[in-house]
Structures are given as C-alpha cells and as structure tokens.
C-alpha positions as CSV (number, residue, x, y, z in Angstrom):
1,M,-28.7,-14.4,-6.1
2,N,-28.2,-14.5,-2.7
3,T,-26.0,-11.4,-0.6
4,L,-22.6,-12.1,-1.1
5,Q,-23.7,-12.7,-4.9
6,R,-25.7,-9.6,-5.2
7,L,-22.7,-7.6,-3.0
8,R,-19.5,-8.8,-5.3
9,A,-21.7,-7.7,-8.2
10,A,-22.9,-4.7,-6.3
11,T,-18.5,-3.4,-5.2
12,G,-16.8,-5.5,-8.0
13,L,-14.7,-7.0,-4.8
14,N,-13.8,-10.7,-4.5
15,L,-15.9,-10.6,-0.8
16,G,-14.9,-14.0,1.0
17,P,-18.2,-15.4,2.8
18,E,-17.3,-14.8,6.9
19,T,-17.2,-10.7,5.7
20,V,-20.6,-11.5,4.1
21,E,-21.8,-12.5,7.6
22,R,-20.3,-10.6,9.6
23,A,-22.3,-7.5,7.6
24,V,-25.7,-9.7,7.2
25,R,-25.3,-10.4,11.4
26,S,-24.9,-6.8,11.7
27,R,-27.7,-5.2,9.7
28,M,-29.7,-8.3,11.0
29,G,-29.2,-7.3,14.5
30,A,-30.1,-3.4,13.5
31,N,-33.1,-4.5,12.1
32,G,-34.1,-5.9,14.7
33,I,-34.4,-9.5,12.8
34,A,-33.7,-12.7,13.9
35,D,-34.2,-15.2,11.0
36,R,-31.9,-15.0,7.8
37,A,-34.3,-16.2,5.3
38,E,-36.7,-13.0,6.5
39,Y,-33.8,-10.6,6.7
40,E,-33.3,-12.6,3.1
41,K,-36.8,-10.8,1.4
42,T,-36.0,-7.2,2.7
43,V,-32.7,-6.5,1.0
44,D,-33.6,-4.0,-1.5
45,D,-31.2,-1.5,-2.9
46,T,-31.3,0.8,0.2
47,E,-30.9,-2.4,2.5
48,L,-27.8,-3.5,-0.5
49,A,-26.6,-0.6,0.4
50,A,-26.1,-0.5,3.8
51,L,-24.2,-3.7,3.3
52,V,-21.4,-2.3,1.3
53,E,-20.7,0.0,3.6
54,L,-19.9,-2.8,5.6
55,V,-17.7,-4.7,3.7
56,V,-15.6,-2.1,2.1
57,V,-12.5,-1.0,3.9
58,P,-12.3,3.1,4.5
59,E,-9.3,3.0,6.3
60,S,-6.7,5.5,5.7
61,W,-5.1,8.4,7.5
62,L,-3.3,11.9,6.2
63,F,0.1,11.8,4.2
64,R,0.4,7.7,4.5
65,D,3.0,6.6,2.6
66,P,4.2,10.3,2.0
67,Q,6.8,9.5,-0.4
68,A,3.9,8.9,-3.0
69,F,3.0,12.4,-2.4
70,A,6.4,13.6,-3.1
71,V,6.9,12.1,-6.6
72,A,2.5,13.5,-7.7
73,A,4.6,16.8,-6.6
74,A,7.6,17.0,-8.3
75,Y,6.0,15.1,-11.4
76,T,3.6,18.9,-11.4
77,Q,6.0,20.8,-10.8
78,R,8.2,18.8,-14.1
79,R,5.3,19.2,-16.3
80,L,4.1,23.3,-15.6
81,A,7.7,24.2,-15.6
82,A,7.7,22.4,-19.1
83,G,4.8,24.3,-19.6
84,E,3.1,21.5,-21.0
85,R,0.2,22.1,-19.0
86,Q,-1.5,24.8,-17.0
87,L,-4.3,22.4,-15.7
88,L,-3.4,18.8,-14.1
89,R,-6.0,16.2,-13.4
90,M,-6.0,14.0,-10.8
91,L,-8.2,10.9,-9.8
92,S,-8.1,9.3,-6.2
93,I,-9.7,6.2,-6.1
94,P,-10.9,4.8,-3.5
95,C,-10.6,8.2,-1.7
96,A,-12.1,7.1,1.5
97,G,-13.0,9.5,3.9
98,G,-10.9,12.0,1.9
99,E,-7.5,11.8,3.1
100,E,-5.7,11.0,0.1
101,P,-7.1,13.2,-2.3
102,Y,-6.5,16.6,0.9
103,T,-3.3,15.0,1.6
104,L,-2.4,15.6,-2.7
105,A,-4.0,18.8,-2.1
106,M,-1.0,19.8,0.7
107,A,2.0,18.4,-0.9
108,L,0.6,20.0,-4.1
109,V,0.0,23.1,-2.4
110,D,3.9,22.9,0.2
111,A,5.9,22.1,-2.8
112,G,4.3,25.8,-4.2
113,V,2.4,24.5,-7.4
114,S,-1.1,27.2,-7.3
115,P,-4.2,26.0,-6.5
116,A,-4.9,26.4,-9.9
117,A,-3.1,24.6,-11.7
118,F,-4.7,21.0,-10.3
119,A,-8.1,19.9,-9.8
120,I,-8.7,16.4,-7.9
121,D,-11.3,13.9,-8.7
122,A,-12.0,11.2,-5.6
123,V,-14.6,9.1,-6.3
124,D,-15.3,5.7,-3.6
125,L,-18.1,3.1,-3.6
126,S,-19.5,4.3,0.0
127,T,-21.7,6.8,0.7
128,A,-20.9,7.3,3.5
129,C,-17.2,8.1,3.0
130,I,-17.9,10.9,0.7
131,A,-20.0,12.7,2.8
132,R,-17.5,12.4,5.2
133,A,-14.9,13.0,3.1
134,Q,-17.2,16.4,1.7
135,E,-17.3,17.7,5.4
136,G,-13.2,17.5,5.8
137,L,-14.0,17.0,9.7
138,Y,-11.4,15.1,10.7
139,G,-10.1,13.4,14.0
140,R,-6.5,12.5,16.1
141,N,-6.6,9.3,14.7
142,A,-6.7,11.2,11.1
143,F,-2.7,12.6,12.2
144,R,-0.8,9.9,12.5
145,G,3.5,10.3,12.3
146,K,6.2,12.6,13.5
147,D,5.4,15.8,11.4
148,L,2.2,17.3,11.7
149,G,3.1,20.4,11.1
150,F,0.8,20.6,7.6
151,R,-1.9,20.5,10.5
152,D,-1.1,24.0,11.2
153,R,-1.0,25.2,7.9
154,H,-3.9,23.8,6.5
155,F,-6.1,23.1,9.1
156,T,-8.2,24.8,11.6
157,H,-8.9,23.5,15.2
158,E,-12.4,23.2,16.2
159,G,-12.3,21.2,19.7
160,D,-11.7,18.3,20.7
161,N,-9.1,17.2,19.0
162,L,-11.0,17.9,15.3
163,Y,-10.2,19.7,12.6
164,R,-11.4,20.8,9.7
165,I,-9.4,21.3,6.7
166,D,-9.0,24.5,4.8
167,P,-11.6,26.1,2.5
168,A,-9.7,26.7,-0.3
169,L,-7.7,23.7,-0.8
170,R,-11.6,21.8,-0.6
171,R,-12.2,23.1,-3.5
172,R,-9.9,21.7,-5.0
173,V,-10.8,18.4,-4.4
174,R,-14.3,16.9,-6.2
175,F,-15.9,13.9,-4.5
176,R,-18.5,11.9,-6.2
177,Q,-19.5,7.8,-5.4
178,G,-19.2,5.9,-8.3
179,N,-17.0,2.2,-9.1
180,L,-14.4,1.7,-11.0
181,L,-15.5,-0.9,-12.9
182,T,-19.2,0.3,-14.0
183,S,-19.3,3.7,-13.4
184,D,-18.4,6.4,-16.2
185,L,-16.0,8.1,-14.4
186,A,-14.0,10.8,-17.0
187,P,-12.8,10.1,-21.3
188,P,-10.1,8.7,-21.9
189,R,-6.5,9.9,-21.0
190,S,-8.7,12.5,-18.8
191,Y,-5.7,12.5,-15.8
192,D,-2.7,13.1,-15.7
193,V,-1.7,11.5,-12.4
194,I,-3.8,8.4,-10.9
195,F,-3.5,7.2,-7.2
196,C,-5.7,4.1,-7.0
197,R,-3.8,1.9,-3.7
198,N,-4.8,-1.3,-1.8
199,L,-7.3,-1.8,-3.7
200,L,-6.7,-4.6,-6.6
201,I,-5.9,-6.9,-3.0
202,Y,-9.3,-7.4,-2.7
203,F,-10.0,-8.8,-6.6
204,D,-9.7,-11.8,-7.8
205,A,-7.9,-11.9,-11.0
206,P,-9.6,-11.6,-14.5
207,T,-11.3,-8.4,-11.6
208,T,-8.0,-7.3,-11.1
209,A,-6.9,-7.1,-14.8
210,A,-10.7,-5.3,-15.8
211,A,-9.8,-2.5,-13.3
212,I,-6.1,-1.9,-14.1
213,A,-7.7,-2.2,-18.2
214,R,-10.0,1.0,-16.5
215,L,-6.9,2.7,-14.4
216,A,-5.0,2.2,-18.4
217,A,-7.4,4.0,-19.8
218,L,-8.5,7.0,-18.0
219,L,-4.3,7.9,-17.6
220,A,-2.7,10.2,-19.8
221,D,0.3,8.4,-21.7
222,D,2.6,10.2,-19.7
223,G,0.7,10.2,-16.6
224,V,1.5,8.2,-13.6
225,L,-0.1,6.1,-11.1
226,L,0.5,5.6,-7.5
227,A,-0.4,1.8,-7.1
228,G,0.0,0.1,-2.9
229,Y,3.0,-1.4,-2.1
230,A,1.0,-5.6,-2.6
231,E,-0.2,-4.7,-6.2
232,V,2.6,-3.4,-8.3
233,P,3.1,-7.4,-9.5
234,S,-0.7,-6.4,-10.4
235,F,0.4,-3.6,-12.9
236,V,3.5,-4.6,-14.0
237,Q,1.6,-8.3,-15.0
238,N,-0.7,-5.8,-17.1
239,G,0.7,-3.5,-18.7
240,F,2.7,-1.3,-16.3
241,T,6.0,-0.7,-15.4
242,T,7.9,0.5,-12.7
243,L,9.6,3.7,-11.4
244,P,12.2,3.5,-9.5
245,Y,11.6,6.3,-6.4
246,R,11.6,4.8,-3.2
247,Q,9.0,3.8,-1.6
248,A,6.2,5.2,-3.8
249,F,5.1,2.4,-6.1
250,A,4.8,4.5,-8.9
251,L,4.5,3.6,-12.5
252,R,3.9,4.6,-16.2
253,K,2.2,2.8,-19.1
254,D,4.0,-0.1,-20.6
255,G,4.7,2.1,-23.7
256,A,5.5,5.1,-22.6
257,P,8.7,7.0,-23.2
258,P,11.3,5.9,-20.2
259,D,12.3,10.4,-20.4
260,G,9.0,11.2,-20.4
261,P,7.8,14.0,-17.7
262,Y,8.3,11.5,-15.0
263,A,11.9,10.6,-15.3
264,R,15.0,11.9,-13.6
265,L,12.6,13.9,-11.0
266,P,14.4,15.1,-8.0
267,L,13.8,12.2,-5.3
268,P,15.8,9.2,-4.0
269,M,15.6,6.8,-6.2
270,N,13.8,3.0,-4.9
271,E,14.8,0.6,-3.6
272,S,12.1,-1.5,-4.4
273,V,12.7,-4.7,-2.8
274,A,14.7,-3.5,0.1
275,E,11.4,-1.4,0.2
276,R,9.1,-5.0,0.2
277,R,10.6,-6.5,2.0
278,R,9.5,-6.3,6.2
279,V,11.6,-7.4,9.6
280,P,9.2,-8.0,12.3
281,P,10.1,-7.4,15.4
282,Q,11.1,-10.8,16.7
283,E,9.5,-12.1,19.9
284,G,10.9,-14.5,23.0
285,A,12.6,-17.4,22.0
286,L,13.0,-16.0,18.3
287,R,15.0,-13.2,19.6
288,E,17.7,-16.0,20.6
289,R,19.6,-16.4,17.0
290,R,22.9,-17.0,16.3
291,A,24.9,-14.3,14.4
292,V,25.7,-15.0,11.0
293,P,29.6,-14.2,9.6
294,R,29.9,-11.2,7.0
295,T,31.7,-13.9,5.2
296,V,28.3,-15.4,4.6
297,A,27.7,-12.5,2.3
298,Q,30.8,-12.2,1.3
299,A,31.3,-15.5,-0.4
300,S,27.6,-14.8,-1.9
301,A,28.3,-11.7,-4.0
302,P,32.3,-9.7,-3.8
303,A,31.4,-6.9,-2.1
304,P,32.6,-3.5,-4.7
305,A,35.4,-1.7,-3.3
306,P,34.5,1.1,-0.5
307,S,33.4,5.0,-2.4
308,V,35.4,6.0,1.5
309,A,37.9,5.5,3.8
310,P,37.2,2.6,6.7
311,A,36.1,4.3,10.2
312,P,39.1,4.1,12.0
313,R,38.9,1.6,15.4
314,P,37.5,1.8,18.4
315,A,39.7,3.8,21.4
316,R,41.0,0.4,23.1
317,T,39.9,1.9,26.8
318,A,35.8,1.8,26.1
319,P,35.7,-1.2,24.1
320,P,32.7,-1.7,22.0
321,P,29.9,-3.1,23.1
322,P,28.8,-6.1,21.8
323,A,25.8,-5.8,18.5
324,T,22.5,-7.1,19.2
325,A,21.2,-9.9,17.4
326,G,18.8,-8.5,15.9
327,A,21.2,-5.8,14.4
328,V,24.0,-8.2,13.2
329,R,20.6,-10.6,12.0
330,A,19.8,-7.5,9.8
331,A,23.0,-7.6,7.1
332,P,23.0,-10.4,5.3
333,L,19.3,-9.3,4.0
334,E,20.2,-6.0,3.6
335,E,22.9,-6.9,1.5
336,A,20.6,-9.2,-0.4
337,A,17.7,-6.6,-0.9
338,R,20.6,-4.1,-2.1
339,L,21.8,-6.8,-5.0
340,A,18.2,-8.1,-6.4
341,D,17.9,-4.3,-6.6
342,L,21.0,-4.3,-9.0
343,G,19.9,-7.0,-10.9
344,Q,21.8,-9.3,-8.9
345,R,18.8,-11.5,-8.2
346,P,20.9,-14.9,-8.0
347,E,23.8,-13.1,-5.2
348,A,20.9,-12.1,-3.7
349,E,19.2,-15.3,-3.3
350,A,22.1,-17.3,-2.5
351,I,22.7,-15.0,0.3
352,C,19.3,-16.1,1.7
353,R,19.2,-19.3,1.4
354,A,22.3,-20.1,3.2
355,L,20.4,-17.5,5.5
356,V,17.6,-20.3,6.3
357,A,20.0,-22.4,6.0
358,R,21.6,-21.5,8.7
359,E,19.0,-19.9,10.8
360,P,15.5,-22.2,9.4
361,D,13.0,-20.3,12.0
362,N,14.4,-16.7,10.5
363,A,10.9,-15.3,9.7
364,G,12.4,-12.2,7.3
365,A,14.7,-13.5,5.7
366,W,12.2,-16.2,4.1
367,F,10.1,-13.4,3.3
368,L,12.6,-12.0,1.2
369,L,13.5,-15.5,-0.3
370,G,9.8,-15.4,-1.4
371,L,9.8,-11.9,-3.0
372,L,13.3,-13.5,-5.6
373,T,11.3,-16.6,-6.4
374,E,7.5,-15.9,-6.4
375,D,8.0,-14.7,-10.4
376,A,10.3,-17.3,-12.1
377,A,8.9,-20.1,-9.1
378,P,5.5,-19.2,-8.1
379,Q,5.0,-22.8,-6.5
380,E,8.6,-22.8,-4.7
381,A,8.1,-19.1,-3.2
382,Q,4.6,-20.2,-2.0
383,A,6.6,-22.3,0.0
384,H,9.0,-19.8,1.4
385,L,6.0,-18.0,1.8
386,R,4.6,-20.2,4.1
387,R,7.3,-21.1,5.4
388,C,7.2,-16.9,7.1
389,I,3.6,-17.0,8.5
390,Y,4.2,-20.4,9.9
391,L,6.8,-19.1,12.1
392,E,5.0,-15.1,11.4
393,P,1.8,-15.7,12.1
394,D,0.8,-11.5,11.7
395,H,3.6,-11.6,8.7
396,Y,0.9,-8.8,7.2
397,E,3.3,-8.5,3.6
398,A,3.9,-12.5,2.9
399,L,-0.2,-12.8,3.5
400,C,-0.9,-9.9,0.8
401,H,1.8,-11.8,-1.7
402,L,0.2,-15.2,-1.1
403,A,-3.3,-14.1,-1.5
404,L,-1.7,-12.7,-5.0
405,L,-0.1,-16.2,-6.1
406,A,-3.4,-18.0,-5.1
407,G,-4.8,-16.0,-7.0
408,R,-3.2,-16.1,-10.5
409,Q,-3.7,-19.7,-10.2
410,G,-7.8,-19.5,-10.3
411,D,-7.7,-20.4,-6.2
412,T,-9.6,-18.2,-5.2
413,A,-11.2,-20.8,-1.9
414,V,-7.1,-19.5,-0.7
415,Q,-7.0,-16.5,-1.7
416,D,-10.1,-15.6,0.2
417,N,-8.7,-17.3,3.2
418,L,-5.6,-15.2,3.1
419,R,-7.2,-12.2,2.1
420,E,-9.3,-11.8,5.1
421,R,-6.2,-13.1,7.7
422,A,-4.0,-10.0,6.0
423,A,-7.2,-7.9,7.0
424,R,-7.3,-8.7,10.3
425,V,-4.0,-8.2,10.8
426,W,-4.3,-4.9,9.1
427,R,-7.2,-4.1,11.6
428,R,-5.2,-5.2,14.1
429,R,-2.5,-2.9,13.1
430,Q,-4.0,0.2,13.4
431,A,-6.0,-0.8,16.2
432,N,-2.7,-0.3,17.7
433,V,-1.7,2.5,16.2
434,G,-5.1,4.4,17.5
435,G,-4.4,2.9,21.4
436,D,-0.5,3.9,21.4
437,R,-1.4,7.6,19.6
438,A,-4.2,7.7,22.4
439,R,-1.9,6.9,25.1
440,A,1.0,9.1,24.2
441,Q,-1.7,12.1,24.2
442,S,-2.8,11.1,27.3
C-alpha cells in the first residue's frame, strides 16, 4: 500500500490526496529527506504515527456548542432523580485535547451532579492530543465566548494566559488512545451518553455506516448521543431518531421508547431547520437587495392569529428609521424555517422558491431550499447548494451538505474535494476567531 492507503487504513478517514501530500511534505522536511521515494522507504509504524498526527483535526475549545452539554446534564439529572442509576457512564470520541470531556464534567458539576455519579471515557486517535488532554493545561484560545465564569470555578491560573483544570474533575475523565472503528472500547450498551461530533464528516458512506453501528452498540438502549451539526442526516439514515432540543443535535436509537428519560427534558425545543440554516453576512454589492414584501410569506402560508396584541404605532414626531436590507431579508427565511420545523415543508419551500425567484443572489435562501429538498430530491438539492456556494464560496454548511450528498451517491472524488474546501474554510474561521480574541485582549 502507498502512504495514502496506509493512512486511510490507519485512521478510517477518507483522506484526500492534498491532505496527505501536505503531511508527507512536512515530515520529509522534518526528517531532512528530499526524495519522495526515499522517504516512502522510511515510513515504519513510528513514522506513520507521526503522519497520523498531521492529518487528524484536533481543533476544539471549551463549552463549544453549550446546548449539547445542557442536554447531557438534564438527562443525567433525570436518570439520577428517578433512581435508575447511581453512576452514569459517558463517552467522548474523538476527544481532541480534552476540551469536550472536561466541559462535560464541568457542566454536570455546575448542574448539581455529584462527581461520584458520573465517569467519562475520552478517546482519540492522536497520542499527542491524549497527552495534552491528560495534562489539562489550556491557553486563552480554549476559552471562547462571553461567559467565562466556568474558568474561575474550575481552573487555576498558572500565568502566561495558561489555566489548569481542577484535579478533582480531571480524575472523573479517563483518557486513552483508540480508534472507533477498530479498538475494543467497551462492552455493548456501556454508555448512557455519547458525544461523537464532527468525526463522520471525514468518512465515506460505508465507513460512516460502520462507525454509527459501533456507536449504536456502545450506547445504552435508552441513552442519548450528541452529534455534530452536519452529521445528523447520516445518523438518521443509520438507525437513529433526532430529539427536539435546540442546537444540541441530540439523538436516540430507533426503537427506543419515545417517552424515555430523554423525553420532556427542561430545555428549549429544537428549531432544527432554523439552527441548520446559517445566513452569512453579505459583502459589497450583495448587500444591495430589494426588500421582499411580507405578502410573499403570507401568500405561501397564511400566518396564524397573533397570540398577543399588536404593538402600538410609534409617535409621529419621531418616524422610525428605515429597516436595513439585512433585517428585511431575514424575515422570509426565518418564517420558512419556522414552518419547516412545524412540518409544513411545502409551505416553507414555497417561500424559499419565491425568494430566490425575486433575489437570485440570495445565498441563504438557496441554502435553506437545498436543506428542504435534500431528502426527497437530492439532485435538485445539490443544484441549490451549488448555487449557494457559487454566491458564497466559503459557506461552510453548504459545503458540508454537498459533501454528504456526494458521498451518498458514491462520488468520493467530489466528496473529498468538498471536504477539503470545508476544512480550509473551517481553519480560516478558527484563525480569524483566534486573531480577533488576540486583538481584543492586546
């Protein structure tokens, strides 16, 4: 096998040639080898492990997508209150540098769960990530967002913007190197909660199905699985049912009782399509849009009677400022997302079609139309999503969904290309976030 094939076999990832080539060139430079054929002869198990470290994606941060942790904490509280468990077991895979499992531990303690009532296994392919996680030491890039109160509660400041996790929490997490597809992680139905987010997007369709089957075997029959945003369709196609909690992307096994311990958790209900839709800020000439009148939405789906009295008109002495183009444009998309989540997909689709007919350069509308049609008409959905990325080449979510559709059709070359593009967009986003934070703190 060549290096590309060996890395795919070692990681289970559907790696693209560009990703592997970058890793190989980096290792050739590190080893002082200029000839590719000579380098290939040196790729033993140790060198292969070094290449693996370069192709995995360990980027994460603390309390990333906090609603998922709120679901896990509420589920745990309910199980313990019912007396069904004295100890809940949880799995985080992949765990990157420990940000996710430590966040889970913090969320549980902050919710009043005793540390003795949970145990977290954390697994990652990267030995370097495992070593960093076990160290439990994080710089400022791991702390993103406005609410950093958890840092004061659970970390000790060690200077130079470094913070170390509380040793008591660290003891609740057991780290190990492993591979979801090949490692013997635990007996069947061992885990009440599994976090597996942003892993499947790097797999082809057969590997995705195999990975989901492994996760299903590890999850308790009435357990909860938390997935990544772009992975929910793959889980639904392979034996899972979504749970209606906003921004959590939570699922249960097909066949699990709908009134199980995950039902009626004290959390806001999910606006699934609304949360899946991302309307990127428009730049330059794309800001100049014609306003879409409210009658577009009204003609597509009659609005229900308002539950509150309409607000009084403003005083005529101070006329209201004109609405911005962005605010006007958002209203039909929000209405379409709301109708879709109520099960009124035809009405939502009609709004989107009317909107793109009037504003053919509206990337957000093309994206939502792609989401609405990807199950019933995947080829049409691909056309809509391609239109979206033609207008917004860095639309990460559209790239993810196009990659998923290409994978379902067995077009691995296109899937690899789209995943590479999405990965580049993702890295740029994270670099921008880090740069913004650095400038704000300077």
